[in-house]
C-alpha positions as CSV (number, residue, x, y, z in Angstrom):
1,X,112.1,80.2,118.0
2,X,109.0,81.6,120.3
3,X,111.7,83.9,121.3
4,X,112.4,85.0,118.0
5,X,108.9,85.9,117.0
6,X,108.6,87.5,120.5
7,X,111.6,89.5,120.5
8,X,110.7,91.2,117.1
9,X,108.2,93.2,118.8
10,X,110.3,94.1,121.8
11,X,113.2,95.3,119.2
12,X,111.0,97.8,116.9
13,X,112.1,101.0,118.5
14,X,115.4,100.1,118.1
15,X,115.1,99.0,114.6
16,X,114.1,102.5,113.6
17,X,117.9,103.6,114.0
18,X,119.3,100.8,111.5
19,X,117.0,101.4,108.8
20,X,114.9,104.5,107.6
21,X,112.3,105.8,105.5
22,X,113.9,106.0,102.5
23,X,116.2,103.3,101.3
24,X,119.4,105.3,100.9
25,X,119.7,107.2,104.0
26,X,121.2,105.2,106.6
27,X,123.2,107.6,108.9
28,X,123.3,104.8,111.8
29,X,124.9,102.1,109.4
30,X,128.0,100.9,110.5
31,X,128.3,103.6,113.4
32,X,126.0,101.6,116.1
33,X,128.4,101.5,119.0
34,X,125.6,100.8,121.7
35,X,126.1,96.7,121.2
36,X,128.1,95.5,124.1
37,X,127.0,91.9,124.8
38,X,126.0,88.9,123.2
39,X,122.6,89.6,124.2
40,X,122.5,92.9,121.9
41,X,123.9,91.3,118.9
42,X,121.2,88.6,119.4
43,X,118.5,91.6,119.3
44,X,120.2,92.9,116.3
45,X,119.6,89.4,114.9
46,X,116.1,89.2,115.8
47,X,115.5,92.6,114.0
48,X,116.3,91.0,111.0
49,X,113.0,89.2,111.0
50,X,111.2,92.4,111.8
51,X,109.7,92.2,108.0
52,X,107.7,88.9,109.5
53,X,106.2,91.0,112.1
54,X,102.7,92.6,112.7
55,X,103.9,96.2,111.8
56,X,104.9,94.7,108.3
57,X,102.9,91.4,108.2
58,X,100.2,92.8,105.6
59,X,102.7,94.4,103.0
60,X,105.4,91.9,103.3
61,X,104.2,88.6,104.3
62,X,100.4,88.9,104.0
63,X,99.3,89.7,100.7
64,X,102.4,91.5,99.7
65,X,103.8,88.2,99.4
66,X,102.1,87.3,96.4
67,X,101.0,90.7,94.3
68,X,103.6,89.9,91.7
69,X,102.9,86.8,91.1
70,X,99.3,87.7,89.7
71,X,101.4,88.5,86.5
72,X,101.7,84.8,86.3
73,X,99.5,82.4,84.7
74,X,98.8,80.4,88.3
75,X,96.8,83.0,89.7
76,X,93.5,84.9,89.5
77,X,92.1,87.2,91.6
78,X,89.2,87.0,93.9
79,X,87.8,90.7,93.5
80,X,87.8,93.7,91.1
81,X,91.0,95.8,92.2
82,X,92.4,97.9,89.4
83,X,95.6,98.2,90.7
84,X,96.0,94.4,90.8
85,X,94.9,94.7,86.7
86,X,97.8,96.6,86.1
87,X,100.3,94.1,87.6
88,X,98.8,91.3,85.5
89,X,98.4,93.4,82.2
90,X,102.0,94.5,82.5
91,X,101.2,98.1,82.5
92,X,102.2,98.6,86.4
93,X,102.6,102.2,87.8
94,X,105.7,103.0,89.9
95,X,102.8,104.6,92.1
96,X,101.1,101.4,92.1
97,X,99.4,101.5,95.8
98,X,99.4,97.6,96.5
99,X,101.4,96.2,99.6
100,X,104.0,95.5,97.0
101,X,105.1,98.7,97.1
102,X,106.7,98.4,100.7
103,X,108.9,95.4,99.8
104,X,111.8,97.6,98.4
105,X,112.2,99.9,101.3
106,X,111.7,97.2,104.0
107,X,114.4,94.7,102.2
108,X,116.8,97.3,101.7
109,X,116.4,98.3,105.5
110,X,117.0,94.6,106.1
111,X,120.3,95.1,103.9
112,X,121.1,97.7,106.4
113,X,120.6,95.9,109.4
114,X,122.8,93.1,108.1
115,X,125.5,95.5,107.2
116,X,125.7,96.8,110.5
117,X,126.2,93.3,112.0
118,X,128.9,92.5,109.6
119,X,130.5,95.8,110.2
120,X,130.5,95.7,113.9
121,X,130.5,92.1,115.3
122,X,134.1,91.1,114.3
123,X,135.5,93.8,116.7
124,X,133.2,92.8,119.6
125,X,134.7,90.5,122.3
126,X,132.1,87.6,121.9
127,X,132.5,83.8,122.0
128,X,134.3,82.9,118.7
129,X,131.2,80.2,117.5
130,X,128.5,82.8,118.3
131,X,130.4,85.7,116.6
132,X,130.6,83.1,113.5
133,X,126.8,82.7,113.9
134,X,126.2,86.0,114.0
135,X,127.9,86.9,111.0
136,X,126.7,84.2,109.0
137,X,123.1,85.3,110.0
138,X,123.8,88.5,108.8
139,X,125.1,87.4,105.5
140,X,122.4,84.8,104.8
141,X,119.8,88.0,105.6
142,X,121.8,90.1,103.2
143,X,121.4,87.9,100.3
144,X,117.9,86.8,101.3
145,X,116.5,90.2,101.2
146,X,118.2,91.4,97.9
147,X,117.1,87.9,96.4
148,X,113.7,88.7,97.2
149,X,114.2,92.1,95.2
150,X,116.6,91.3,92.2
151,X,114.5,89.1,89.9
152,X,111.7,91.4,90.0
153,X,113.3,94.8,89.3
154,X,116.8,93.9,87.5
155,X,117.6,92.2,84.1
156,X,120.3,92.5,81.3
157,X,118.1,95.4,79.8
158,X,117.9,97.8,82.8
159,X,121.0,96.6,85.0
160,X,121.0,95.4,88.5
161,X,119.6,97.2,91.6
162,X,122.0,99.1,94.1
163,X,124.7,97.2,95.9
164,X,125.2,98.2,99.3
165,X,127.6,96.3,101.6
166,X,129.5,96.9,104.7
167,X,132.3,98.1,102.9
168,X,130.2,100.4,100.6
169,X,131.5,104.5,101.4
170,X,128.6,106.7,102.2
171,X,129.5,108.7,99.5
172,X,129.0,105.6,97.0
173,X,125.6,104.7,98.3
174,X,123.6,106.7,95.8
175,X,125.9,105.4,92.9
176,X,124.3,104.3,89.2
177,X,122.8,101.0,88.8
178,X,125.0,98.1,88.1
179,X,125.4,97.4,84.2
180,X,123.9,94.1,84.4
181,X,122.2,92.0,87.2
182,X,124.7,89.3,87.1
183,X,126.5,91.8,89.3
184,X,123.7,91.3,92.0
185,X,123.5,87.4,91.8
186,X,127.2,87.3,92.0
187,X,127.3,89.2,95.1
188,X,123.8,87.2,96.6
189,X,125.8,84.1,95.6
190,X,129.0,85.1,97.8
191,X,127.1,86.2,100.7
192,X,125.3,82.9,100.6
193,X,128.8,81.0,100.2
194,X,130.2,82.9,102.8
195,X,127.2,82.3,105.6
196,X,127.5,78.8,104.8
197,X,131.2,78.3,105.6
198,X,130.3,80.1,109.2
199,X,126.8,79.1,109.8
200,X,125.8,76.1,112.3
201,X,124.0,72.9,110.7
202,X,120.5,72.6,111.7
203,X,121.2,70.1,114.3
204,X,123.4,72.6,116.2
205,X,120.9,75.0,116.6
206,X,119.5,74.9,120.4
207,X,115.8,74.8,120.8
208,X,114.9,78.7,121.1
209,X,117.1,79.3,117.8
210,X,115.0,76.7,115.5
211,X,114.1,79.1,112.6
212,X,117.6,81.0,112.2
213,X,119.4,79.8,109.3
214,X,122.0,77.5,108.7
215,X,124.5,75.6,106.5
216,X,122.0,74.1,104.5
217,X,119.7,76.9,104.2
218,X,122.6,78.9,102.9
219,X,123.7,76.5,100.2
220,X,120.0,76.1,98.8
221,X,119.5,79.7,98.6
222,X,122.9,80.0,96.5
223,X,121.7,77.6,94.4
224,X,118.2,79.5,94.0
225,X,120.4,82.8,93.0
226,X,122.6,80.5,90.6
227,X,119.4,79.1,89.2
228,X,117.9,82.8,88.5
229,X,121.2,83.9,87.1
230,X,121.8,81.2,84.5
231,X,119.0,82.6,82.6
232,X,121.9,85.1,81.7
233,X,124.7,82.7,81.7
234,X,124.3,79.2,81.6
235,X,127.7,78.6,83.6
236,X,125.5,79.4,86.9
237,X,124.1,75.9,86.5
238,X,127.2,74.5,87.6
239,X,126.8,76.6,90.6
240,X,123.5,75.0,91.1
241,X,124.7,71.9,91.2
242,X,127.7,72.3,93.7
243,X,125.4,73.9,95.9
244,X,122.3,71.4,95.8
245,X,125.3,68.5,96.0
246,X,126.2,70.5,99.2
247,X,122.4,70.0,100.7
248,X,121.9,66.6,99.4
249,X,125.1,65.1,100.3
250,X,124.8,66.0,104.5
251,X,124.6,62.8,106.6
252,X,123.3,62.1,110.2
253,X,121.1,64.5,112.0
254,X,121.2,66.9,109.0
255,X,120.4,64.9,106.2
256,X,117.5,66.0,104.3
257,X,114.9,64.1,102.1
258,X,111.3,64.1,100.8
259,X,108.4,63.8,103.9
260,X,107.0,60.6,103.4
261,X,103.9,59.8,105.8
262,X,104.7,56.7,107.1
263,X,101.0,55.8,108.1
264,X,99.6,56.7,104.8
265,X,102.1,57.2,101.9
266,X,99.1,58.4,99.5
267,X,98.8,61.6,101.5
268,X,102.3,62.5,102.2
269,X,102.1,65.7,100.0
270,X,99.0,66.6,101.6
271,X,99.9,65.8,105.1
272,X,103.5,67.8,104.5
273,X,101.2,71.2,105.2
274,X,100.1,70.5,108.6
275,X,102.2,72.1,111.8
276,X,103.6,68.7,112.8
277,X,105.8,69.0,109.9
278,X,107.1,72.5,110.3
279,X,110.6,71.2,110.7
280,X,110.2,67.5,109.0
281,X,113.0,66.2,106.8
282,X,112.2,68.2,104.0
283,X,112.2,71.7,105.9
284,X,115.2,74.0,104.9
285,X,114.1,77.3,105.7
286,X,110.8,78.9,107.0
287,X,109.2,81.8,108.4
288,X,108.1,80.6,112.1
289,X,104.0,80.1,112.4
290,X,102.2,81.6,115.4
291,X,98.8,82.3,116.3
292,X,99.5,85.8,117.8
293,X,102.0,87.4,115.4
294,X,104.2,86.9,112.5
295,X,103.8,86.1,108.6
296,X,100.0,86.2,107.4
297,X,100.9,84.8,104.0
298,X,98.4,81.6,104.6
299,X,95.7,84.0,104.7
300,X,95.8,84.2,101.1
301,X,94.0,80.7,100.9
302,X,90.5,82.3,101.9
303,X,87.7,82.9,99.2
304,X,86.6,86.5,99.2
305,X,83.3,85.8,100.3
306,X,81.1,83.6,102.0
307,X,82.5,81.5,105.0
308,X,81.5,83.9,107.5
309,X,83.9,84.1,110.2
310,X,86.8,84.2,108.0
311,X,85.2,86.4,105.2
312,X,88.6,87.9,104.2
313,X,91.0,89.2,102.1
314,X,92.2,86.0,100.0
315,X,92.7,87.4,96.8
316,X,94.5,84.8,95.2
317,X,92.8,81.6,93.6
318,X,94.1,79.1,91.4
319,X,93.6,79.2,87.7
320,X,92.0,76.6,85.5
321,X,94.9,75.9,83.8
322,X,97.0,75.4,86.7
323,X,94.4,72.7,88.0
324,X,94.7,71.2,84.3
325,X,98.6,70.8,84.8
326,X,98.1,68.2,87.0
327,X,98.2,64.6,85.5
328,X,95.2,62.2,86.5
329,X,96.0,60.5,90.0
330,X,98.3,63.1,90.8
331,X,97.9,63.6,94.9
332,X,99.4,67.2,94.7
333,X,96.2,68.4,93.0
334,X,93.8,67.8,95.3
335,X,96.0,69.0,98.3
336,X,96.9,72.3,96.5
337,X,93.6,73.0,94.9
338,X,90.1,73.0,96.6
339,X,87.4,72.8,93.9
340,X,83.7,72.7,94.0
341,X,81.9,69.9,95.3
342,X,84.7,68.8,97.6
343,X,84.4,68.7,101.4
344,X,87.1,70.5,104.0
345,X,86.8,70.8,107.7
346,X,86.9,74.7,108.2
347,X,86.5,76.3,111.8
348,X,85.2,73.2,113.1
349,X,82.5,72.5,110.4
350,X,82.4,70.5,107.2
351,X,82.4,72.5,104.2
352,X,81.2,71.5,100.9
353,X,83.1,73.9,98.8
354,X,80.3,75.8,96.7
355,X,78.1,75.3,98.9
356,X,77.8,75.1,102.9
357,X,76.1,72.1,104.0
358,X,76.0,71.7,108.0
359,X,72.5,70.0,107.5
360,X,72.7,68.4,104.3
361,X,71.3,71.4,102.1
362,X,73.4,72.9,99.2
363,X,73.4,76.3,98.1
364,X,76.2,78.5,96.3
365,X,79.0,80.1,98.4
366,X,78.1,83.4,96.5
367,X,76.1,84.9,94.2
368,X,78.7,86.6,92.3
369,X,79.2,86.1,88.8
370,X,81.2,88.6,87.5
371,X,84.4,88.4,85.7
372,X,86.5,87.7,89.1
373,X,85.4,84.7,90.3
374,X,85.0,84.2,94.0
375,X,83.1,80.9,94.0
376,X,85.7,79.1,91.5
377,X,88.7,77.1,93.5
378,X,90.4,78.0,96.1
379,X,94.2,77.4,97.3
380,X,93.9,74.6,99.7
381,X,97.8,73.9,100.6
382,X,97.8,75.7,103.6
383,X,94.4,75.4,105.3
384,X,95.2,72.8,107.9
385,X,95.3,75.6,110.8
386,X,92.0,76.4,110.5
387,X,90.3,72.8,110.7
388,X,89.2,72.9,114.0
389,X,88.3,76.2,114.9
390,X,90.8,76.2,118.3
391,X,92.0,79.8,118.5
392,X,95.3,77.9,119.9
393,X,96.0,77.5,116.1
394,X,95.0,80.3,114.7
395,X,94.5,84.1,115.3
396,X,91.1,84.8,117.3
397,X,91.6,88.5,115.6
398,X,89.9,87.1,112.5
399,X,91.4,89.5,109.7
400,X,95.0,89.1,111.5
401,X,95.4,85.5,109.6
402,X,98.3,84.4,111.9
403,X,98.4,80.7,112.4
404,X,100.6,77.7,113.8
405,X,101.8,76.6,110.4
406,X,105.2,77.6,108.9
407,X,105.4,79.6,105.9
408,X,108.0,77.4,104.2
409,X,110.4,79.2,101.7
410,X,112.8,76.7,100.8
411,X,112.3,72.8,101.1
412,X,113.9,69.7,99.7
413,X,111.9,69.1,96.6
414,X,112.8,72.6,95.2
415,X,116.4,71.5,95.9
416,X,116.1,68.1,94.0
417,X,113.9,70.4,91.3
418,X,116.9,72.8,90.8
419,X,119.4,70.1,90.2
420,X,117.2,68.1,87.8
421,X,116.8,71.6,86.1
422,X,120.4,72.2,85.9
423,X,121.2,68.6,84.5
424,X,118.9,68.7,81.8
425,X,119.9,72.3,80.5
426,X,124.0,71.1,80.9
427,X,124.0,67.6,79.9
428,X,120.5,67.5,77.9
429,X,116.9,65.9,78.2
430,X,117.0,62.2,79.4
431,X,120.2,62.7,81.9
432,X,120.2,59.7,84.3
433,X,120.1,61.3,87.7
434,X,117.7,64.3,86.5
435,X,115.3,61.1,85.7
436,X,115.8,59.7,89.4
437,X,115.2,63.0,90.9
438,X,112.0,63.6,89.0
439,X,110.9,60.1,89.7
440,X,111.5,60.5,93.3
441,X,109.1,63.5,93.4
442,X,106.6,61.9,91.2
443,X,106.3,58.8,93.4
444,X,105.8,60.8,96.2
445,X,102.8,62.6,94.4
446,X,101.5,59.3,93.4
447,X,102.6,58.7,89.6
448,X,104.5,56.7,87.9
449,X,108.2,56.4,87.7
450,X,108.2,57.4,83.9
451,X,109.7,60.9,83.5
452,X,112.1,61.0,80.7
453,X,113.7,64.2,82.1
454,X,112.7,66.5,79.4
455,X,112.6,70.3,79.6
456,X,108.7,70.4,79.4
457,X,108.7,67.4,82.0
458,X,110.9,69.5,84.4
459,X,109.0,72.8,83.8
460,X,105.4,71.1,84.7
461,X,107.0,69.0,87.9
462,X,108.0,72.3,89.0
463,X,104.9,74.1,88.4
464,X,102.9,71.3,90.0
465,X,105.1,70.9,93.0
466,X,105.8,74.3,94.1
467,X,102.8,76.2,93.2
468,X,102.0,79.2,95.3
469,X,105.1,78.8,97.3
470,X,105.9,82.2,96.4
471,X,109.8,82.4,96.3
472,X,110.2,79.3,94.1
473,X,108.0,82.2,91.6
474,X,106.0,80.7,88.7
475,X,106.4,84.3,87.3
476,X,110.4,84.1,87.5
477,X,110.2,80.8,86.2
478,X,108.3,81.0,83.0
479,X,110.4,84.6,82.3
480,X,113.7,82.6,82.5
481,X,112.6,79.7,80.5
482,X,111.6,82.1,77.7
483,X,107.8,80.8,77.9
484,X,106.4,84.4,78.7
485,X,105.5,85.2,75.2
486,X,103.4,82.4,75.0
487,X,102.2,81.5,78.4
488,X,101.3,84.9,79.7
489,X,99.4,86.2,76.4
490,X,96.9,83.4,76.4
491,X,93.5,83.8,78.2
492,X,92.9,82.3,81.9
493,X,90.1,80.5,83.1
494,X,88.1,79.3,86.0
495,X,84.9,77.6,87.0
496,X,81.9,78.9,88.3
497,X,79.6,76.8,90.8
498,X,76.2,76.7,92.2
499,X,73.7,74.3,93.9
500,X,71.3,72.8,91.5
501,X,69.1,69.9,92.9
502,X,71.1,69.0,95.5
503,X,74.2,68.7,93.8
504,X,77.1,71.0,92.8
505,X,77.4,72.2,89.3
506,X,80.2,73.9,87.8
507,X,80.8,75.6,84.3
508,X,84.2,76.8,83.0
509,X,84.6,80.6,82.4
510,X,87.1,83.0,80.8
511,X,88.3,85.2,83.6
512,X,91.2,87.1,81.9
513,X,91.2,87.6,78.3
514,X,94.5,87.4,76.3
515,X,97.4,89.8,77.4
516,X,100.0,91.7,75.9
517,X,103.6,91.0,76.9
518,X,106.4,92.9,75.5
519,X,109.9,90.8,75.9
520,X,112.1,93.5,76.5
521,X,110.6,95.4,79.3
522,X,108.1,93.2,81.1
523,X,110.6,90.8,82.1
524,X,110.5,93.2,85.4
525,X,108.2,95.2,87.1
526,X,108.7,99.1,87.9
527,X,110.5,100.1,90.7
528,X,108.0,101.7,93.3
529,X,108.1,105.5,93.3
530,X,108.8,105.6,96.9
531,X,112.5,104.5,96.5
532,X,113.3,107.6,94.4
533,X,113.0,109.7,97.7
534,X,116.3,111.1,98.4
535,X,118.2,110.0,95.5
536,X,119.5,111.3,92.5
537,X,121.4,108.4,90.3
538,X,118.5,105.5,90.6
539,X,116.7,105.2,87.2
540,X,113.6,103.5,86.7
541,X,113.2,100.4,84.6
542,X,112.6,101.3,80.8
543,X,109.2,101.0,79.8
544,X,107.3,102.3,82.9
């Protein structure tokens, strides 16, 4: 995958020809006649990863990864920022200046790049297996790019978002939005199904292509799209089960399973988030890690004050509500959330969180006691690259938080949870297979196998297992389960800490007061203002 990461930087100039400043203006789409060789096509494939590159790594795969999750009940913000308050309070402006404003144009550019490949490659004189891989990869990324956007901008009230395929005539690119978002999900599922038919298995990828999509990734993403579609029509749960079964029924070198640390089962979940497990049995699809470029998502781990070397922009901190969602004895809690009074190895030093203690002394990590808590809890899940302080694992540029840990976007536990949900919602609470799936996940977390496979238990297991992993979005989950009017309108809390008599003491505080949520309009966010440049038929979401 190093080749892919490197190549991203080499093709930036070429990419400008297949994606443009405004998302509808694609003069080159379907017209590129410069590709002659397999290497030309590989460069086009690498171009599909441009959103991970240093050029976009802040807006798309850094902070931009998580901005819209700020509206969920899992996340607090570590510093005052008015535009973030707009998101969390469901009064976001189309002109909101946060990094999220770039997602629309970048992902539609990716759709255009995928369409180029789908349109041109079939007529090229290429090896058949390579041609299938190229087409499958393009289909995967067209679906992937749309799925990155659709849950946040399309629904049953406003309709879908523009569908642009390799067969879309230029004159129809600026067409009215689909009447229902299910048209988007149908196209996305179709793309992933088609990709799964022709992509290689993971075991068939050569070493320099590890990180490219494969059959299991396409099937799992088809399941995720169907899961989101089931919010509007329960028949899509059948697709969820079908696609999850395809992943779960693989055998041999491609068999997927929950990662369990053979040396210490109690640390399985914590050790899953180490570079050694970047491609463990649980891996399905990730953005590859690198200490020199790539996704900066794991920078969200950092508190916004006081660790000196990486005193960075880590806006996102866990809510106390998320912390309390974990059962006592759940090993996922301390693997996910760093709480005051706990120790962590950070940049080669032992840190007593809530205080810094290389010599045994204790003092507050920060004196801030404002509504936005920097000294509360911190996301721990992705911290491992920063343990030793070795620049072979993390960037030496400090504010460029590239690191060796893959940014995992789909793993086997999510597949298990998706199937369990589909079984519970179609066959009823207490379904035997759903019980087994949930109990397997609970057992890995150090919990008893006592799940009764109720809807409430599924919802909580999904929250605890997938916290802060972005694409299994907590915000989207709460919306589609119909829980938003309750969960998104209650106050959110954290803790503040200070050193006192050589000890770390904490106090619970309310960080955010109760919010107002409109179930008609607030299921989605406003389409970014910049998306309307050069369009006549694109309409804004209602209420914004």
